C-alpha positions as a Markdown table, in Angstrom:
| # | Residue | x | y | z |
|---|---|---|---|---|
| 1 | Met | 0.1 | 0.0 | 0.1 |
| 2 | Thr | 2.8 | 2.4 | 0.8 |
| 3 | Leu | 4.4 | 1.8 | -2.4 |
| 4 | Leu | 1.3 | 2.6 | -4.4 |
| 5 | Thr | 1.0 | 6.0 | -2.5 |
| 6 | Val | 4.6 | 6.9 | -3.6 |
| 7 | Phe | 3.3 | 6.1 | -7.4 |
| 8 | Leu | 0.8 | 8.2 | -6.8 |
| 9 | Gln | 2.3 | 11.3 | -5.1 |
| 10 | Gly | 5.5 | 11.1 | -8.1 |
| 11 | Ala | 2.6 | 11.3 | -10.7 |
| 12 | Ala | 1.2 | 14.2 | -8.9 |
| 13 | Ala | 4.7 | 16.3 | -8.4 |
| 14 | Ala | 5.2 | 16.2 | -11.9 |
| 15 | Gly | 2.0 | 17.5 | -13.4 |
| 16 | Gly | 3.0 | 20.3 | -11.1 |
| 17 | Gly | 5.5 | 21.3 | -13.3 |
| 18 | Ser | 4.0 | 21.9 | -16.1 |
| 19 | Met | 1.5 | 23.6 | -14.3 |
| 20 | Met | 4.6 | 25.5 | -13.6 |
| 21 | Trp | 5.7 | 26.8 | -16.8 |
| 22 | Ile | 2.0 | 27.4 | -18.0 |
| 23 | Met | 1.5 | 30.2 | -15.3 |
| 24 | Leu | 5.0 | 32.0 | -15.9 |
| 25 | Ile | 3.8 | 32.0 | -19.9 |
| 26 | Ala | 0.7 | 33.8 | -18.5 |
| 27 | Met | 2.6 | 36.1 | -16.5 |
| 28 | Phe | 4.5 | 37.0 | -19.2 |
| 29 | Ala | 1.8 | 37.5 | -22.0 |
| 30 | Ile | -0.1 | 39.3 | -19.7 |
| 31 | Met | 3.0 | 41.7 | -19.0 |
| 32 | Tyr | 3.5 | 42.1 | -22.5 |
| 33 | Phe | 0.3 | 42.9 | -23.5 |
| 34 | Phe | -0.5 | 45.3 | -20.1 |
| 35 | Met | 2.8 | 46.9 | -20.4 |
| 36 | Ile | 5.3 | 46.1 | -23.3 |
| 37 | Arg | 3.2 | 46.6 | -26.3 |
| 38 | Pro | 2.0 | 50.3 | -25.0 |
| 39 | Gln | 4.9 | 52.0 | -23.7 |
| 40 | Asn | 6.4 | 50.6 | -26.9 |
| 41 | Lys | 3.3 | 52.2 | -29.0 |
| 42 | Lys | 3.7 | 55.6 | -27.1 |
| 43 | Gln | 7.4 | 55.7 | -28.2 |
| 44 | Lys | 6.8 | 55.4 | -31.5 |
| 45 | Glu | 3.9 | 58.1 | -31.5 |
| 46 | Ile | 6.7 | 60.5 | -30.2 |
| 47 | Ala | 9.5 | 59.4 | -32.8 |
| 48 | Asn | 6.9 | 60.1 | -35.6 |
| 49 | Phe | 5.7 | 63.1 | -34.1 |
| 50 | Arg | 9.2 | 64.5 | -33.7 |
| 51 | Lys | 9.8 | 63.3 | -37.5 |
| 52 | Ser | 6.8 | 65.6 | -38.1 |
| 53 | Leu | 7.8 | 68.7 | -36.7 |
| 54 | Glu | 6.8 | 71.9 | -38.4 |
| 55 | Val | 7.8 | 75.2 | -38.5 |
| 56 | Asn | 5.2 | 77.5 | -36.6 |
| 57 | Gln | 4.5 | 74.4 | -34.3 |
| 58 | Arg | 3.6 | 75.3 | -30.6 |
| 59 | Val | 5.3 | 72.5 | -29.0 |
| 60 | Val | 6.7 | 72.3 | -25.2 |
| 61 | Thr | 10.0 | 70.9 | -24.0 |
| 62 | Ala | 11.0 | 67.8 | -21.6 |
| 63 | Gly | 11.8 | 71.4 | -19.0 |
| 64 | Gly | 8.2 | 72.5 | -19.2 |
| 65 | Ile | 8.9 | 75.3 | -21.4 |
| 66 | Tyr | 6.1 | 76.5 | -24.1 |
| 67 | Gly | 7.1 | 78.2 | -27.4 |
| 68 | Lys | 6.9 | 78.1 | -31.4 |
| 69 | Ile | 9.3 | 76.5 | -33.7 |
| 70 | Lys | 11.1 | 78.7 | -36.2 |
| 71 | Glu | 13.7 | 76.6 | -37.3 |
| 72 | Val | 14.2 | 72.5 | -37.7 |
| 73 | Gly | 17.3 | 70.7 | -38.1 |
| 74 | Asp | 18.8 | 67.3 | -38.1 |
| 75 | Asp | 19.2 | 67.4 | -34.4 |
| 76 | Tyr | 18.0 | 70.3 | -32.7 |
| 77 | Val | 15.1 | 72.8 | -33.0 |
| 78 | Ile | 15.0 | 76.7 | -32.6 |
| 79 | Leu | 12.3 | 77.6 | -30.4 |
| 80 | Glu | 10.9 | 81.0 | -29.8 |
| 81 | Ile | 10.1 | 81.2 | -26.2 |
| 82 | Ala | 8.8 | 84.7 | -26.4 |
| 83 | Asp | 9.4 | 88.2 | -28.5 |
| 84 | Asn | 12.7 | 87.6 | -30.2 |
| 85 | Val | 13.8 | 85.2 | -27.9 |
| 86 | Lys | 14.8 | 81.6 | -29.5 |
| 87 | Val | 16.7 | 78.5 | -28.1 |
| 88 | Arg | 18.2 | 76.1 | -29.5 |
| 89 | Ile | 16.6 | 72.8 | -28.0 |
| 90 | Asp | 17.4 | 69.1 | -28.7 |
| 91 | Lys | 15.0 | 67.2 | -30.8 |
| 92 | Asn | 14.3 | 64.8 | -27.8 |
| 93 | Ser | 13.4 | 67.0 | -25.6 |
| 94 | Val | 10.5 | 68.2 | -27.6 |
| 95 | Phe | 6.9 | 66.8 | -26.8 |
| 96 | Ala | 3.6 | 68.1 | -28.3 |
| 97 | Ala | 2.0 | 70.8 | -26.6 |
| 98 | Ala | -1.4 | 70.0 | -24.4 |
| 99 | Ala | -3.1 | 72.8 | -26.3 |
| 100 | Asp | -2.9 | 70.6 | -29.7 |
| 101 | Thr | -3.5 | 67.2 | -28.0 |
| 102 | Glu | -6.7 | 68.0 | -26.6 |
| 103 | Lys | -8.0 | 69.1 | -29.9 |
| 104 | Lys | -7.3 | 65.5 | -31.1 |
């Protein structure tokens, strides 16, 4: 009787290992669809926005400076933040102005 009990316990333990792998794969899938995929999608949107920057477009920098684009270069933007006050900003620190995003 004890030998039969040992075999039954061994068979039950073997099935638990495959269940662990299924749960691990399910957790990775959930993390991918709820965390990784939306973040990649947002990064692509931001990259496309930065490629489509135009003169006289209102933007905000990562530092919180609002302004209007006066010139667009390969890796920089000349931003007018007040009358006759222009600053050179890296393209990677430029985001859409809040007023522009509310209109969409």
